[in-house]
C-alpha positions, -999 to +999 in steps of 0.1 A: -001+000+000+031+023-002+017+043-033+001+074-023-036+070-026-070+076-011-105+060-008-141+061+004-157+042+035-192+031+028-207-003+038-227-025+015-258-018+036-257+019+026-258+013-011-290+026-028-314-001-037-353-004-039-352-035-016-345-020+018-307-028+020-277-023-001-268-054-022-243-066-048-267-055-077-266-027-103-262+002-078-231-013-063-215-014-098-227+023-102-209+032-069-177+016-082-180+038-113-185+068-090-153+058-071-135+056-105-148+090-116-136+104-083-101+092-087-103+068-059-081+035-055-098+020-025-133+011-014-135+004+024-164-017+038-173-032+071-174-069+079-197-088+054-206-118+078-242-128+086-254-103+113-273-114+144-292-097+173-284-060+173-274-061+135-238-053+142-214-065+115-189-070+142-210-098+158-215-124+132-228-161+132-195-168+112-161-155+105-160-171+070-196-169+057-213-139+039-245-121+048-274-134+026-290-099+030-265-087+003-277-111-023-293-090-051-327-101-061-328-085-095-295-105-105-313-137-093-342-127-116-317-123-145-304-157-138-339-172-139-340-181-102-368-156-094-395-138-114-401-102-106-435-111-093-418-130-064-406-098-048-418-067-064-447-061-040-429-070-008-422-044+019-385-045+026-386-011+043-379+023+028-348+037+012-339+061+041-327+035+067-321-002+068-350-019+087-333-052+096-365-067+110-383-064+077-353-077+057-352-108+080-389-115+078-395-106+042-362-114+023-353-148+035-385-164+022-377-149-012-343-165-011-360-198-004-379-194-036-346-189-054-332-221-038-361-241-050-356-228-085-318-231-085-307-261-066-308-284-096-297-257-122-264-251-103-259-286-089-223-291-102-212-254-092-226-259-057-208-293-054-175-277-064-183-246-040-190-270-011-156-288-019-136-256-021-150-243+012-155-275+033-133-264+062-160-239+073-192-243+052-202-277+066-201-265+102-217-232+093-247-245+073-253-272+099-251-246+127-277-223+108-300-252+102-300-264+138-304-228+150-336-224+131-347-258+144-343-245+179-363-213+172-330-192+167-317-197+202-280-194+207-262-228+206-255-229+242-294-232+247-297-262+224-302-298+235-271-311+253-260-336+227-259-313+197-246-284+219-217-306+228-214-320+192-218-356+201-212-379+170-247-394+171-263-359+174-242-346+145-253-375+124-290-372+134-293-335+125-273-338+093-299-363+081-330-346+096-321-311+083-306-321+050-328-298+030-322-268+053-285-275+053-284-275+014-304-242+015-276-224+036-250-239+014-268-225-016-270-189+000-233-189+005-227-201-031-249-170-043-232-146-019-197-155-031-205-155-067-222-121-067-195-106-044-166-120-064-180-107-096-184-072-081-150-073-066-135-083-099-153-053-116-139-030-091-103-044-095-105-042-132-112-004-127-081-001-104-101+000-072-090-023-043-114-035-015-105-029+021-123-053+042-126-055+080-124-083+104-131-082+141-104-098+163-130-118+183-159-140+172-193-140+187-202-164+214-232-173+194-214-184+162-204-214+142-168-205+150-172-210+188-195-240+184-174-260+160-140-250+173-143-252+211-107-262+217-093-229+206-114-208+230-114-205+268-144-226+274-152-251+302-163-287+298-199-277+291-186-253+263-195-222+284-169-193+284-145-190+313-131-157+304-145-130+280-132-100+261-135-062+269-116-032+278-104-019+312-120+013+329-108+045+314-117+081+310-147+072+289-162+044+310-156+041+348-165+003+347-147-004+313-163-022+284-177-058+287-179-071+251-185-106+262-168-125+232-150-157+242-113-154+244-089-174+223-069-202+239-036-189+224-016-218+240-037-243+220-037-222+189+002-220+190+005-258+194-017-261+163+004-237+143-022-210+145-042-231+120-076-214+126-063-180+122-043-189+090-074-203+076-095-172+086-069-148+070-068-172+039-106-170+036-105-131+039-079-126+013-104-143-012-130-116-002-107-085+001-075-070-012-066-055+021-077-065+056-082-040+085-078-060+117-100-045+145-085-041+179-049-050+169-036-043+204-053-076+215-026-096+197+000-080+221-021-080+253-058-086+260-082-076+288-095-109+303-127-107+323-142-136+344-173-149+327-205-138+345-191-105+357-215-077+350-187-051+343-151-051+330-136-039+363-122-073+376-104-081+344-066-083+339-041-080+311-028-113+296-001-115+269-012-123+234+007-142+206+025-112+193+047-117+162+045-155+165+009-154+150+019-130+121+051-149+113+030-181+111+006-163+087+034-150+065+051-185+064+019-200+053+002-175+031+030-150+022+027-112+026-009-101+033-019-064+031-031-055+067-041-023+084-036-025+122-065-008+140-044+007+167-066+034+182-069+042+219-042+041+245-011+022+232+016+007+253+052+007+241+048-031+236+019-025+213+037+001+193+067-023+191+045-051+178+030-028+150+065-017+140+078-053+140+049-063+118+054-034+093+016-030+091+004+007+089-016+020+119-046+043+118-048+080+123-082+097+130-084+134+125-114+139+147-091+127+177-065+153+170-078+185+185-077+181+224-056+212+232-046+197+266-019+175+249+002+172+219-017+146+198-004+118+176-035+124+155-023+159+143-010+156+106+024+171+114+031+141+136+023+114+110+048+092+094+041+079+059+032+043+069-002+051+082-038+052+070-055+087+077-092+088+083-114+119+089-135+095+111-144+059+113-178+040+114-176+045+152-172+083+150-199+110+144-198+125+109-176+156+107-206+179+107-221+161+136-189+163+155-186+199+148-219+205+164-212+187+197-174+191+203-159+212+230-155+249+220-117+248+225-113+216+204-134+232+177-113+264+178-081+245+175-095+225+145-106+257+127-073+273+133-052+242+123-071+231+092-080+267+083-117+258+081-141+282+063-178+282+057-171+289+021-152+258+015-173+237+039-159+225+073-164+189+062-143+196+031-117+213+051-114+181+072-111+160+040-084+184+028-065+179+061-064+141+056-057+142+018-029+167+021-012+148+050+019+127+044+001+094+052+002+068+024-035+063+023-063+088+032-100+077+036-131+096+045-167+083+050-192+089+023-213+108+047-185+134+051-182+140+014-220+146+015-218+170+044-243+152+065-250+155+103-253+131+131-285+117+116-262+098+092-239+084+117-233+047+113-227+036+149-227+049+184-205+024+203-219+006+234-255+012+223-279-014+209-305-006+183-307+023+159-272+017+144-259+004+111-289+018+093-277+048+072-283+047+034-271+071+008-297+085-017-289+076-053-293+113-066-267+124-041-239+106-059-235+132-087-210+139-112-203+173-097-194+155-064-173+130-081-155+158-099-149+178-067-134+147-050-113+140-081-099+176-081-089+173-044-074+139-050-053+151-080-042+183-060-027+162-033-011+136-055-034+108-045 
């Protein structure tokens, strides 16, 4: 990623479409064309795994599978798997915000129709897909079929025999739920087929995809259920320790994320096989991988399971460079961005430097006048990725409304913000003109939107991950303005 360049952050869910949520259809291709017109070399998205309760892409039923919500119905109609009648009068929600409840209730039955129409038509292709992805697909599809059988309950509330994966139970459910299992296989086949076609289109236009993987997996996931050895679980497969963050200035009780922690000792003995497989799976999906919470590989906060807050946790050493050396040895060099935001110890900085991966700089964090900030552009080195803000930040215009007056004055003074240019454009200029190799801004910031367009408010449940862009806002004028700034600063 050493070549000076820039990109736009916008998740698949935010793409325009008449069917309630962004998909891999025509509007996604139009967005790639918009990126090309804008002179961009990168499109950054959030994790694409199947989402669960709360709709967060960072809490998925699988680290390997794709979200069936993104499968485009018009493309299925073109392939003869659906007729327009199958879905044209269905309420998928409006085009302002994603209504995940409606998508879940109304889109999945339409995909069932596509399965009925396509299971024989694509028999050979699906067999090959299953063979190519058997390491994870078999467990995932069985897990989803059993989950539906148990009324969507998390796997630790299933009957004891299948919860603990007893041989006889696995055999029983594979036979009993054969039809359902094949349906979930089919959805993955469609997801990967549509996504790879879109990614290929972007790559041919010189645009690379930056994907995003959470460091931890959800407790209620096929990963935890099928790979219990590599997590800190007891003999009944309940977590013994879970992930989070210690108390700090933002939260007096810390953050309790609740994800099961890895048993790094076992993973190391196994040559980090699961992680190598995970990264290998993700480089099929993306050109660059941003790994969330990179510091967790150096040390992680370990909280006793059952605690109501993160206060009683303690720091435990992670695998460090041993993991990344194993990945390099097995896969070769992978383009990785290390999400290294927050308080960093010297050991974490050392790990990032030893790995050679670029870290992240977020411009919104730069303007606290009480301290000299690493996030101010004059302190950057080239090997970093500069963001105006991430999916966890407010939009620039939202931030300007709510930020402390002294921080705001410093930002205005430092970036020479003017109303004539637009404060949001002044921020983007600050990122684009910096020495960082790669600069990225959210689509919301190019559009000058306020807090109503914010993607996520961390530590809140509901109302997040819903923002969608209006098709008519992606104009040639906007593309030209982005292009001019990109050329001006040699990106």
